[in-house]
MARSE-136828 format. One line per 5 residues: number of its first residue (from 1); their letters; for each residue x, y, z of N, C-alpha, C. Coordinates in pm, whole numbers, plus 50000, padded with zeros to 5 digits. Layout:
<sites>
NUM	A	X/Y/Z/X/Y/Z/X/Y/Z  ...
</sites>
This chain:
<sites>
1	XXXXX	10555/13668/13210/10548/13751/13091/10572/13896/13130  10650/13968/13052/10685/14105/13086/10647/14198/12972  10576/14304/13009/10537/14408/12914/10611/14535/12955  10701/14584/12870/10785/14696/12907/10718/14832/12891  10595/14832/12847/10523/14958/12834/10509/15023/12971
6	XXXXX	10530/15154/12979/10515/15228/13104/10384/15307/13097  10291/15271/13182/10162/15340/13186/10174/15470/13266  10085/15563/13237/10079/15685/13317/10020/15656/13454  09921/15567/13458/09861/15528/13586/09802/15388/13574  09820/15311/13680/09756/15180/13691/09670/15181/13817
11	XXXXX	09545/15144/13800/09455/15133/13913/09448/14989/13961  09454/14971/14091/09446/14836/14150/09315/14826/14227  09231/14734/14182/09096/14721/14234/08999/14793/14141  08890/14725/14104/08791/14787/14014/08654/14783/14082  08639/14869/14181/08508/14896/14238/08450/15018/14169
16	XXXXX	08339/15072/14218/08277/15187/14151/08370/15306/14133  08458/15334/14231/08542/15453/14220/08650/15439/14114  08723/15329/14113/08823/15310/14009/08760/15281/13873  08642/15220/13873/08572/15201/13747/08533/15336/13687  08489/15427/13774/08458/15562/13728/08582/15633/13675
21	XXXXX	08696/15613/13742/08821/15672/13694/08857/15616/13557  08842/15485/13541/08872/15423/13411/08782/15477/13301  08654/15495/13331/08559/15546/13232/08590/15690/13194  08627/15772/13292/08657/15912/13263/08791/15927/13191  08880/15830/13209/09009/15833/13139/08998/15783/12995
26	XXXXX	08894/15705/12966/08884/15637/12836/08896/15732/12716  08831/15850/12718/08842/15937/12600/08968/16023/12596  09053/16015/12698/09170/16103/12704/09291/16030/12645  09323/16060/12523/09428/15987/12451/09567/16016/12507  09585/16128/12574/09717/16165/12624/09756/16091/12751
31	XXXXX	09662/16019/12812/09690/15944/12935/09661/15797/12911  09765/15712/12921/09740/15568/12906/09728/15504/13043  09626/15423/13059/09592/15368/13190/09558/15220/13180  09565/15156/13294/09528/15015/13306/09470/14995/13445  09367/14908/13455/09304/14880/13584/09296/14729/13602
36	XXXXX	09331/14682/13721/09343/14539/13749/09256/14500/13868  09194/14383/13858/09115/14331/13969/09119/14179/13965  09127/14117/14082/09137/13971/14087/09002/13901/14064  08892/13973/14079/08760/13912/14056/08741/13877/13909  08651/13784/13882/08624/13741/13745/08555/13851/13665
41	XXXXX	08483/13938/13732/08413/14048/13666/08357/14139/13772  08297/14248/13729/08240/14343/13824/08113/14286/13884  08104/14288/14018/07984/14243/14088/07982/14313/14223  07892/14406/14240/07892/14498/14355/07801/14445/14465  07860/14404/14577/07786/14355/14695/07679/14252/14658
46	XXXXX	07716/14142/14593/07615/14045/14550/07535/13984/14665  07594/13977/14783/07524/13918/14897/07413/14005/14951  07404/14129/14902/07297/14220/14946/07216/14274/14828  07214/14202/14718/07144/14248/14599/06995/14214/14609  06930/14274/14708/06788/14252/14728/06708/14318/14616
51	XXXXX	06595/14257/14581/06520/14301/14464/06476/14446/14472  06434/14491/14590/06376/14625/14600/06470/14727/14665  06595/14690/14691/06689/14782/14755/06736/14886/14655  06743/15011/14700/06787/15120/14614/06915/15184/14668  06982/15258/14579/07092/15342/14625/07035/15453/14713
56	XXXXX	07120/15510/14798/07076/15619/14883/07119/15755/14828  07166/15754/14704/07203/15877/14635/07130/15880/14501  07104/15999/14445/07033/16007/14316/07113/15944/14202  07043/15915/14093/07106/15845/13980/07221/15923/13919  07225/16055/13940/07335/16135/13887/07468/16103/13955
61	XXXXX	07462/16030/14065/07584/15983/14130/07632/15854/14065  07621/15850/13932/07674/15734/13861/07826/15749/13849  07887/15678/13759/08033/15678/13750/08090/15806/13692  08012/15880/13613/08071/15988/13534/07995/16120/13532  07865/16118/13553/07781/16234/13523/07824/16361/13593
66	XXXXX	07862/16354/13721/07896/16475/13794/08030/16534/13748  08105/16458/13670/08227/16511/13607/08200/16550/13463  08124/16467/13393/08097/16492/13251/07956/16442/13216  07857/16531/13221/07719/16490/13191/07701/16440/13048  07797/16469/12959/07785/16425/12820/07850/16290/12793
71	XXXXX	07906/16228/12895/07979/16102/12877/07889/15990/12826  07942/15910/12736/07867/15794/12685/07851/15687/12791  07921/15702/12905/07914/15602/13011/07816/15643/13122  07729/15739/13094/07633/15782/13196/07524/15677/13217  07459/15684/13333/07349/15593/13362/07234/15615/13265
76	XXXXX	07207/15741/13229/07098/15768/13135/07127/15706/12999  07252/15708/12956/07285/15645/12828/07273/15493/12837  07309/15438/12953/07288/15295/12976/07141/15259/12958  07053/15341/13016/06909/15315/13001/06867/15325/12855  06916/15428/12786/06879/15447/12646/06925/15329/12561
81	XXXXX	07049/15286/12583/07105/15175/12505/07032/15044/12533  06965/15035/12648/06896/14912/12685/06744/14926/12680  06697/15031/12608/06553/15052/12587/06475/15064/12717  06535/15133/12816/06468/15148/12945/06452/15295/12987  06488/15387/12900/06486/15527/12940/06344/15575/12971
86	XXXXX	06246/15538/12889/06110/15584/12914/06049/15515/13037  06085/15392/13060/06040/15325/13183/06090/15399/13306  06218/15439/13302/06276/15513/13413/06209/15649/13428  06178/15712/13318/06112/15842/13317/05974/15832/13383  05899/15730/13347/05765/15713/13402/05770/15675/13550
91	XXXXX	05874/15605/13591/05890/15563/13731/05901/15684/13825  05957/15794/13776/05967/15919/13852/06034/15902/13988  06152/15845/13988/06230/15834/14111/06376/15860/14079  06440/15941/14162/06583/15967/14147/06666/15848/14193  06607/15758/14273/06685/15655/14341/06670/15521/14269
96	XXXXX	06780/15477/14212/06775/15357/14127/06794/15231/14211  06743/15122/14159/06760/14994/14225/06907/14955/14229  06947/14896/14339/07087/14857/14354/07126/14755/14247  07036/14664/14216/07069/14563/14115/07081/14627/13976  07007/14736/13952/07020/14805/13823/07151/14883/13816
101	XXXXX	07193/14939/13930/07323/15006/13935/07435/14906/13906  07422/14785/13959/07522/14682/13934/07528/14645/13786  07412/14631/13724/07408/14602/13580/07469/14717/13499  07442/14840/13543/07500/14957/13477/07652/14953/13484  07707/14925/13603/07853/14920/13617/07912/14808/13533
106	XXXXX	07844/14694/13525/07892/14586/13441/07890/14627/13294  07788/14700/13254/07779/14751/13117/07898/14842/13085  07934/14929/13179/08050/15016/13158/08178/14934/13152  08197/14844/13250/08320/14765/13257/08342/14684/13130  08234/14631/13073/08247/14548/12953/08289/14627/12830
111	XXXXX	08277/14760/12836/08317/14844/12723/08459/14898/12735  08520/14880/12852/08650/14942/12877/08764/14843/12854  08845/14872/12756/08959/14786/12728/09070/14801/12831  09066/14910/12910/09170/14930/13010/09139/14863/13143  09032/14782/13148/08997/14710/13271/09021/14560/13251
116	XXXXX	09110/14504/13331/09142/14362/13323/09100/14293/13452  09003/14203/13442/08960/14124/13557/09035/13991/13557  09027/13920/13668/09098/13793/13680/09248/13809/13690  09294/13926/13735/09437/13953/13750/09466/14001/13892  09537/13920/13967/09563/13947/14108/09699/14013/14126
121	XXXXX	09699/14131/14186/09825/14200/14216/09888/14136/14339  10011/14085/14324/10076/14016/14434/10185/14100/14500  10244/14192/14425/10349/14275/14484/10365/14403/14402  10400/14510/14472/10433/14637/14406/10567/14684/14461  10657/14721/14372/10786/14776/14412/10812/14904/14333
126	XXXXX	10918/14975/14372/10947/15103/14307/11091/15103/14258  11107/15137/14129/11240/15147/14068/11284/15293/14078  11380/15319/14168/11425/15457/14191/11490/15516/14066  11560/15434/13991/11630/15485/13873/11532/15532/13766  11434/15448/13736/11335/15480/13633/11217/15560/13687
131	XXXXX	11209/15568/13822/11096/15635/13888/10962/15577/13840  10956/15445/13842/10834/15375/13803/10801/15268/13906  10673/15239/13915/10627/15129/13999/10623/15001/13916  10668/14893/13976/10666/14762/13910/10560/14677/13980  10464/14629/13903/10352/14555/13960/10359/14410/13913
136	XXXXX	10372/14320/14008/10373/14176/13978/10229/14125/13987  10183/14063/13879/10043/14025/13868/10032/13877/13830  09941/13807/13896/09911/13669/13861/09781/13667/13781  09789/13621/13657/09671/13603/13574/09602/13475/13619  09488/13488/13684/09421/13374/13745/09359/13280/13641
141	XXXXX	09344/13327/13518/09283/13242/13416/09379/13137/13364  09507/13176/13351/09604/13079/13297/09725/13059/13388  09717/13117/13509/09825/13102/13608/09958/13159/13559  09949/13261/13477/10068/13325/13421/10105/13446/13507  10235/13467/13528/10284/13581/13606/10327/13691/13510
146	XXXXX	10281/13814/13537/10311/13927/13450/10373/14040/13531  10439/14130/13461/10489/14254/13522/10435/14372/13443  10389/14473/13517/10345/14597/13455/10422/14713/13518  10438/14819/13441/10514/14935/13487/10426/15060/13477  10437/15147/13575/10354/15267/13574/10421/15380/13650
151	XXXXX	10388/15502/13611/10440/15619/13680/10361/15647/13808  10231/15614/13805/10146/15646/13920/10048/15533/13945  09996/15531/14068/09903/15426/14111/09773/15489/14159  09663/15415/14143/09535/15452/14203/09485/15331/14281  09490/15340/14413/09451/15227/14497/09300/15230/14520
156	XXXXX	09232/15131/14465/09087/15123/14481/09044/14985/14523  09115/14929/14619/09088/14791/14662/08966/14782/14752  08911/14896/14790/08783/14897/14860/08792/14858/15007  08674/14850/15066/08663/14815/15207/08624/14668/15221  08642/14616/15342/08609/14477/15370/08515/14471/15490
161	XXXXX	08437/14362/15502/08344/14351/15614/08415/14371/15748  08353/14453/15833/08406/14476/15968/08334/14381/16064  08412/14309/16143/08356/14220/16244/08397/14270/16383  08316/14243/16485/08358/14277/16621/08490/14208/16655  08569/14272/16739/08701/14215/16773/08689/14073/16827
166	XXXXX	08586/14045/16905/08573/13911/16964/08540/13804/16860  08509/13845/16736/08478/13748/16630/08592/13729/16531  08697/13809/16540/08799/13808/16436/08875/13677/16426  08885/13601/16534/08956/13473/16529/08859/13354/16538  08730/13382/16519/08628/13278/16527/08578/13241/16387
171	XXXXX	08528/13119/16376/08467/13074/16251/08341/12997/16284  08234/13071/16311/08106/13011/16343/08020/13009/16217  07983/12892/16167/07915/12882/16037/07787/12966/16027  07714/12974/16137/07585/13044/16131/07589/13185/16190  07710/13239/16201/07727/13380/16236/07790/13447/16115
176	XXXXX	07713/13531/16048/07757/13585/15919/07753/13738/15919  07828/13795/15828/07819/13939/15801/07709/13962/15699  07653/14083/15698/07545/14112/15602/07587/14087/15457  07715/14100/15428/07763/14079/15291/07739/13936/15242  07712/13844/15334/07687/13703/15297/07538/13669/15297
181	XXXXX	07453/13765/15322/07312/13736/15353/07242/13650/15248  07242/13693/15123/07167/13619/15021/07222/13479/14999  07352/13462/15021/07411/13329/15007/07362/13233/15115  07317/13290/15228/07276/13207/15341/07126/13214/15369  07054/13287/15287/06912/13312/15319/06832/13183/15332
186	XXXXX	06855/13087/15245/06777/12962/15250/06798/12890/15383  06924/12885/15431/06950/12822/15561/06885/12899/15675  06886/13033/15665/06824/13115/15768/06675/13085/15777  06610/13070/15661/06467/13043/15659/06435/12904/15715  06532/12816/15714/06512/12681/15769/06547/12673/15917
191	XXXXX	06589/12783/15975/06620/12786/16118/06498/12834/16196  06509/12830/16329/06397/12871/16414/06407/13017/16455  06531/13070/16461/06546/13207/16509/06667/13273/16446  06659/13405/16430/06769/13482/16375/06777/13614/16450  06899/13658/16475/06923/13787/16540/07004/13876/16447
196	XXXXX	06959/13999/16430/07031/14097/16349/07095/14197/16443  07226/14222/16422/07301/14312/16510/07344/14434/16429  07297/14553/16467/07336/14674/16397/07215/14758/16359  07239/14885/16330/07125/14975/16306/07138/15054/16177  07219/15007/16082/07236/15078/15956/07141/15031/15849
201	XXXXX	07164/15078/15728/07078/15048/15615/07072/14899/15585  07186/14831/15588/07187/14688/15556/07106/14608/15656  07118/14641/15784/07040/14572/15886/06891/14591/15861  06852/14714/15829/06710/14743/15806/06658/14670/15682  06739/14665/15577/06695/14597/15454/06675/14448/15479
206	XXXXX	06765/14388/15554/06752/14245/15583/06634/14220/15675  06615/14307/15775/06499/14294/15864/06370/14298/15784  06360/14394/15694/06240/14406/15612/06222/14284/15521  06332/14232/15468/06325/14116/15379/06276/13991/15452  06318/13975/15578/06282/13855/15655/06150/13870/15730
211	XXXXX	06102/13993/15741/05982/14016/15824/05863/13931/15784  05830/13914/15656/05715/13829/15621/05732/13684/15666  05858/13640/15678/05883/13500/15716/05848/13473/15862  05837/13578/15941/05807/13558/16084/05664/13510/16105  05578/13528/16005/05441/13477/16018/05436/13325/16003
216	XXXXX	05546/13267/15952/05554/13121/15937/05637/13057/16048  05666/13132/16153/05731/13073/16268/05873/13118/16295  05938/13190/16203/06073/13238/16228/06071/13346/16334  06151/13329/16438/06162/13427/16544/06277/13521/16510  06250/13654/16506/06353/13750/16467/06368/13859/16572
221	XXXXX	06495/13884/16609/06530/13990/16703/06627/14086/16634  06606/14215/16657/06692/14318/16599/06750/14401/16713  06882/14390/16731/06952/14460/16838/07038/14573/16782  07045/14684/16852/07134/14792/16814/07187/14863/16938  07311/14908/16932/07370/14976/17048/07317/15117/17068
226	XXXXX	07295/15197/16961/07236/15331/16983/07101/15323/17052  07056/15437/17102/06931/15438/17178/06807/15439/17090  06827/15431/16959/06712/15433/16869/06756/15378/16732  06658/15347/16650/06684/15312/16511/06672/15442/16431  06786/15505/16406/06783/15643/16358/06790/15652/16206
231	XXXXX	06722/15752/16148/06727/15772/16002/06851/15849/15961  06894/15827/15839/07002/15906/15784/06951/16048/15758  07030/16146/15799/06992/16285/15774/07005/16312/15624  06896/16367/15568/06897/16386/15424/06830/16517/15385  06833/16615/15475/06777/16745/15439/06874/16816/15345
236	XXXXX	06824/16913/15272/06904/16973/15166/07023/17052/15218  07006/17123/15329/07121/17194/15385/07224/17097/15442  07177/16984/15493/07272/16881/15538/07348/16824/15420  07280/16806/15307/07346/16753/15189/07456/16844/15137  07452/16972/15175/07560/17062/15134/07694/17022/15196
241	XXXXX	07689/16937/15297/07815/16889/15357/07887/16792/15263  07816/16740/15163/07883/16657/15062/07929/16750/14950  08020/16838/14984/08065/16942/14891/08215/16960/14900  08278/17009/14794/08422/17035/14798/08463/17128/14911  08382/17231/14937/08423/17326/15040/08411/17269/15181
246	XXXXX	08316/17174/15202/08313/17110/15334/08431/17015/15351  08469/16948/15242/08589/16864/15248/08710/16950/15282  08721/17068/15220/08828/17163/15253/08826/17195/15402  08708/17230/15451/08692/17268/15592/08734/17155/15685  08688/17034/15656/08723/16919/15740/08873/16891/15733
251	XXXXX	08928/16898/15612/09070/16866/15592/09161/16960/15672  09122/17086/15688/09206/17184/15756/09202/17170/15908  09112/17087/15961/09103/17070/16106/09222/16991/16160  09260/17013/16287/09360/16925/16350/09306/16782/16358  09394/16682/16353/09348/16542/16352/09252/16505/16464
256	XXXXX	09279/16551/16587/09190/16516/16698/09051/16575/16680  09046/16694/16625/08915/16757/16600/08838/16681/16493  08908/16637/16389/08843/16555/16286/08784/16429/16349  08863/16362/16430/08820/16236/16492/08697/16257/16579  08698/16363/16658/08585/16391/16746/08460/16426/16666
261	XXXXX	08478/16499/16558/08363/16536/16475/08303/16414/16407  08389/16327/16353/08339/16205/16287/08256/16120/16383  08298/16118/16510/08226/16037/16609/08085/16088/16632  08058/16213/16597/07926/16272/16616/07841/16266/16490  07894/16214/16381/07826/16224/16252/07765/16096/16195
266	XXXXX	07750/15988/16272/07691/15868/16214/07558/15890/16142  07468/15977/16191/07341/15995/16118/07359/16051/15978  07478/16105/15947/07501/16160/15814/07534/16052/15711  07582/15936/15758/07622/15835/15660/07602/15692/15708  07553/15671/15829/07535/15535/15879/07390/15503/15914
271	XXXXX	07300/15597/15897/07162/15573/15936/07084/15495/15832  06953/15487/15856/06862/15412/15770/06781/15510/15686  06753/15473/15564/06666/15554/15480/06534/15581/15552  06493/15708/15552/06374/15751/15626/06250/15672/15583  06233/15655/15452/06116/15583/15401/06118/15437/15443
276	XXXXX	06238/15378/15450/06247/15238/15490/06206/15219/15635  06248/15311/15722/06206/15303/15863/06054/15307/15873  05994/15399/15798/05847/15410/15802/05780/15286/15744  05838/15230/15637/05781/15108/15579/05786/14992/15678  05896/14984/15752/05909/14877/15851/05802/14892/15959
281	XXXXX	05785/15014/16008/05682/15035/16110/05544/15000/16056  05513/15045/15933/05382/15017/15875/05360/14867/15860  05465/14795/15820/05453/14648/15807/05426/14584/15942  05499/14629/16045/05476/14575/16179/05334/14604/16226  05287/14723/16198/05151/14760/16238/05048/14671/16170
286	XXXXX	05063/14653/16038/04968/14571/15963/04971/14427/16013  05091/14376/16041/05102/14238/16088/05044/14220/16228  05043/14328/16307/04999/14317/16446/04848/14315/16461  04775/14359/16359/04630/14365/16369/04572/14224/16382  04517/14195/16498/04459/14064/16524/04561/13953/16536
291	XXXXX	04689/13989/16552/04793/13885/16552/04906/13920/16649  04871/13960/16770/04976/13991/16867/04983/13879/16970  05102/13850/17025/05230/13918/16997/05293/13868/16867  05375/13952/16808/05447/13915/16686/05569/13830/16720  05622/13765/16618/05745/13686/16633/05868/13774/16616
296	XXXXX	05856/13900/16654/05960/13999/16626/05981/14085/16750  06109/14116/16779/06139/14213/16885/06250/14306/16836  06235/14435/16862/06336/14535/16831/06392/14587/16962  06524/14583/16977/06585/14613/17106/06702/14711/17090  06677/14840/17110/06785/14938/17107/06863/14938/17238
301	XXXXX	06973/15012/17242/07057/15028/17362/07121/14898/17407  07140/14804/17314/07197/14674/17350/07332/14655/17281  07435/14643/17361/07571/14624/17310/07607/14477/17313  07642/14421/17197/07683/14281/17190/07827/14268/17237  07849/14185/17341/07982/14170/17400/08055/14045/17355
306	XXXXX	07981/13939/17326/08045/13814/17284/07940/13717/17231  07989/13617/17159/07904/13511/17106/07972/13378/17133  07895/13282/17182/07950/13148/17206/07855/13042/17150  07910/12937/17086/07824/12830/17038/07773/12744/17154  07651/12697/17141/07594/12606/17241/07499/12512/17168
311	XXXXX	07543/12388/17148/07465/12294/17070/07458/12340/16926  07337/12349/16872/07318/12392/16734/07285/12540/16721  07296/12613/16833/07265/12756/16829/07377/12834/16897  07352/12961/16926/07454/13048/16983/07397/13126/17101  07484/13152/17196/07449/13238/17310/07512/13374/17287
316	XXXXX	07430/13477/17288/07477/13613/17269/07475/13685/17403  07587/13742/17441/07597/13816/17568/07589/13965/17540  07496/14033/17606/07472/14174/17583/07489/14256/17711  07515/14384/17691/07503/14483/17798/07401/14586/17752  07300/14609/17835/07206/14717/17806/07273/14846/17852
321	XXXXX	07307/14932/17758/07394/15046/17790/07324/15153/17872  07191/15155/17875/07120/15252/17958/07091/15197/18096  07054/15070/18103/07026/15007/18234/07153/14962/18304  07265/14956/18228/07391/14903/18281/07371/14762/18338  07299/14682/18262/07269/14545/18303/07308/14450/18191
326	XXXXX	07351/14330/18228/07388/14229/18129/07276/14127/18114  07267/14068/17996/07169/13963/17972/07217/13876/17857  07157/13760/17839/07192/13668/17731/07071/13645/17642  07101/13600/17522/06995/13571/17425/07043/13455/17338  06953/13359/17310/06985/13245/17226/06932/13267/17084
331	XXXXX	07012/13224/16985/06970/13241/16846/07036/13136/16759  06960/13082/16664/07015/12983/16571/07109/13048/16469  07071/13168/16424/07150/13242/16324/07176/13383/16376  07293/13436/16343/07327/13573/16380/07378/13644/16255  07321/13762/16227/07364/13843/16113/07426/13971/16167
336	XXXXX	07554/13989/16139/07627/14106/16190/07624/14218/16087  07544/14320/16115/07538/14437/16029/07634/14542/16086  07762/14506/16088/07863/14587/16157/07950/14667/16061  07903/14681/15937/07967/14773/15845/08094/14720/15780  08169/14815/15725/08291/14784/15649/08405/14875/15696
341	XXXXX	08526/14830/15673/08642/14912/15707/08749/14894/15599  08834/14995/15588/08943/14986/15492/09054/14899/15549  09103/14806/15469/09214/14721/15509/09324/14734/15405  09441/14773/15449/09551/14792/15355/09590/14660/15288  09601/14659/15157/09643/14536/15088/09789/14502/15118
346	XXXXX	09817/14374/15123/09953/14329/15157/10057/14373/15055  10016/14391/14930/10116/14426/14828/10180/14564/14851  10121/14643/14941/10181/14774/14970/10310/14763/15050  10336/14647/15107/10459/14630/15186/10583/14659/15101  10576/14633/14972/10691/14655/14884/10721/14802/14859
351	XXXXX	10626/14891/14891/10649/15035/14871/10621/15113/15000  10634/15045/15113/10606/15110/15241/10689/15236/15260  10813/15235/15211/10899/15353/15229/10853/15473/15148  10759/15452/15055/10705/15563/14976/10587/15632/15046  10525/15561/15139/10396/15603/15195/10415/15692/15317
356	XXXXX	10344/15802/15320/10344/15891/15436/10229/15854/15528  10257/15860/15659/10156/15817/15756/10138/15921/15867  10021/15914/15927/09992/15999/16041/10054/15938/16166  10043/16009/16277/10100/15959/16402/10043/15827/16448  09917/15799/16411/09856/15671/16451/09863/15565/16341
361	XXXXX	09950/15588/16240/09977/15484/16141/09886/15480/16021  09789/15570/16014/09700/15573/15898/09765/15647/15782  09709/15631/15662/09761/15707/15549/09751/15857/15578  09857/15930/15551/09853/16075/15560/09814/16126/15422  09684/16133/15399/09631/16162/15265/09632/16313/15241
366	XXXXX	09692/16354/15130/09693/16495/15095/09552/16539/15054  09531/16669/15050/09398/16719/15010/09357/16663/14874  09454/16642/14786/09423/16592/14652/09452/16443/14638  09436/16368/14751/09420/16222/14751/09546/16142/14723  09664/16198/14748/09787/16120/14736/09841/16089/14876
371	XXXXX	09923/15982/14885/09975/15941/15016/10128/15932/15016  10192/15992/14913/10338/15992/14910/10384/16134/14875  10509/16166/14910/10555/16303/14890/10577/16338/14743  10583/16237/14656/10598/16263/14512/10463/16278/14442  10356/16257/14519/10220/16270/14466/10196/16175/14349
376	XXXXX	10232/16049/14371/10218/15948/14267/10126/15832/14307  10085/15826/14434/09998/15718/14480/09866/15779/14526  09762/15760/14446/09629/15811/14479/09550/15702/14552  09461/15745/14641/09375/15649/14711/09229/15684/14685  09146/15579/14682/09002/15592/14665/08935/15527/14788
381	XXXXX	08855/15607/14859/08779/15556/14973/08869/15502/15084  08982/15571/15107/09071/15535/15217/09106/15657/15300  09024/15763/15288/09059/15891/15349/08950/15946/15441  08873/15857/15502/08767/15900/15593/08823/15989/15703  08938/15954/15755/08997/16026/15869/09052/16163/15831
386	XXXXX	09078/16187/15703/09134/16315/15660/09035/16400/15581  08940/16336/15512/08849/16409/15423/08703/16402/15467  08674/16322/15569/08542/16325/15627/08446/16220/15576  08321/16232/15626/08221/16128/15605/08179/16112/15459  08212/16210/15373/08174/16198/15231/08262/16100/15156
391	XXXXX	08369/16052/15219/08465/15965/15152/08400/15847/15078  08311/15769/15140/08252/15655/15068/08131/15690/14983  08092/15817/14981/07971/15858/14910/07992/15847/14759  07905/15770/14692/07916/15753/14547/07908/15887/14475  07834/15981/14533/07816/16110/14468/07942/16193/14459
396	XXXXX	08042/16164/14542/08166/16239/14539/08273/16168/14457  08243/16050/14405/08342/15975/14329/08390/16047/14205  08297/16107/14130/08335/16177/14007/08417/16301/14038  08387/16367/14151/08465/16484/14193/08609/16444/14222  08626/16339/14301/08761/16292/14333/08835/16248/14208
401	XXXXX	08766/16179/14119/08830/16133/13996/08867/16249/13904  08787/16354/13904/08822/16474/13826/08952/16533/13875  08968/16540/14007/09091/16594/14065/09211/16507/14028  09193/16374/14036/09302/16283/14001/09341/16300/13855  09244/16304/13766/09273/16315/13623/09337/16449/13589
406	XXXXX	09288/16557/13648/09348/16688/13623/09492/16692/13672  09520/16622/13783/09657/16613/13833/09745/16535/13736  09693/16426/13682/09769/16346/13585/09800/16427/13459  09702/16504/13415/09716/16578/13290/09796/16707/13307  09803/16757/13429/09869/16884/13452/09787/17002/13404
411	XXXXX	09659/16979/13381/09568/17085/13339/09425/17039/13367  09331/17131/13352/09192/17096/13381/09128/17025/13262  09112/16893/13276/09040/16814/13177/08891/16818/13210  08861/16797/13337/08723/16800/13385/08707/16918/13480  08606/16998/13456/08581/17115/13538/08546/17072/13680
416	XXXXX	08615/17131/13777/08589/17102/13918/08522/17223/13981  08401/17203/14028/08329/17312/14094/08387/17331/14234  08431/17452/14263/08498/17479/14390/08401/17519/14500  08289/17582/14464/08190/17621/14563/08052/17580/14513  07982/17501/14593/07847/17461/14555/07746/17489/14666
421	XXXXX	07795/17515/14787/07708/17530/14903/07670/17676/14927  07547/17697/14975/07508/17829/15021/07575/17863/15155  07609/17758/15230/07672/17779/15360/07821/17809/15345  07874/17882/15442/08018/17900/15452/08063/17831/15579  08151/17734/15565/08181/17645/15676/08291/17695/15769
426	XXXXX	08368/17795/15725/08470/17849/15814/08487/17998/15786  08575/18062/15861/08589/18208/15852/08697/18251/15754  08777/18157/15707/08886/18192/15616/08861/18128/15480  08955/18152/15388/08946/18087/15258/08954/17935/15273  08886/17865/15184/08895/17719/15185/09033/17679/15133
431	XXXXX	09070/17553/15159/09198/17500/15111/09207/17516/14960  09097/17484/14891/09096/17491/14745/09118/17634/14697  09050/17728/14762/09065/17868/14721/09208/17917/14741  09267/17879/14853/09405/17925/14882/09505/17866/14786  09480/17743/14741/09580/17675/14656/09546/17684/14507
436	XX	09440/17756/14471/09410/17774/14329/09419/17920/14288  09454/18007/14385/09465/18150/14354/09609/18188/14324
</sites>
């Protein structure tokens, strides 16, 4: 089926960032948009939807508020429409439950006519004559093939679970990524031992979730390569780094300097919530009273080198990075809390000649989030190497979307704050100041 309508922009992938873009575009009649996703509906990290897990950013980092506090798609309006605003008010916490954020996003998605789920993008090509992108889409509900046309693209296909290199060609049933945790929790509880690998928020949440089960015989080990289980830095002056002017500062650095700086910044975006670390310690302390030794061990400075099956369990080979010694550990289940990484979708092969790249093959993302010289292909959460650690931060999503929409409109639809920090990050004008004067 072919629809000859030419959209101003089509978004591919409907995660929080493109969903926010769709919501902010909804009231703008001068821009026609469409968003496509192969999933049946919006569902954000279902394998980690633990009952008490919260976002690590305040509720104002919803899909729209930081761009338009008056939007009908705000989290506060979601609460009001669902008779929960006073409950939230009495709760007195800026940090909302992850499962409530998921329900909020589903509430927004269900109101947007420009969001089509169950539609898989199979190929994208470019018509030089018409200067339009042609998107071949398979409608998974009826197996119908469609074509859509657009002047610009917004790539929001998101990140995928990152596995250690030695696991990429393996398929061990009881070695899972954290994204699969809740799907496998019942089997984990029926095993004798489980090992968690990694020191980020997901690892800590799963450790805390399984900790009560260790009193019933489950043996749990938590390994991490860093020398400690470190908290995410969340002081107010540190939070100023999630600002437009810090993005300007980072963007203006030479590529090698950016890379070296990112390597030093894991505590800014990969650590554990401070309160969660303390809760874990308090739980361990309470469990230890009159009940030592515990069925739990925490082991920092341990680098996982390989995993091999042996009978019904697995042998894990480690190097202790401080002792420079190797050792092995047996475990029935292994949970890899090894994070996520951006993976380019295959459909980009049809427009590879449009895409600009850095010397090491990554997207050469412009300051305003395009990856082609015509400024027609926008990316969401694919610019860590050019824009810094704030790239995956939900709180910066509305800022990025404001820039994208203002670029589409050729004028300021959403006000973009250029300076928010008390700090000055460099000695010259920021990129934004130089290019807006």
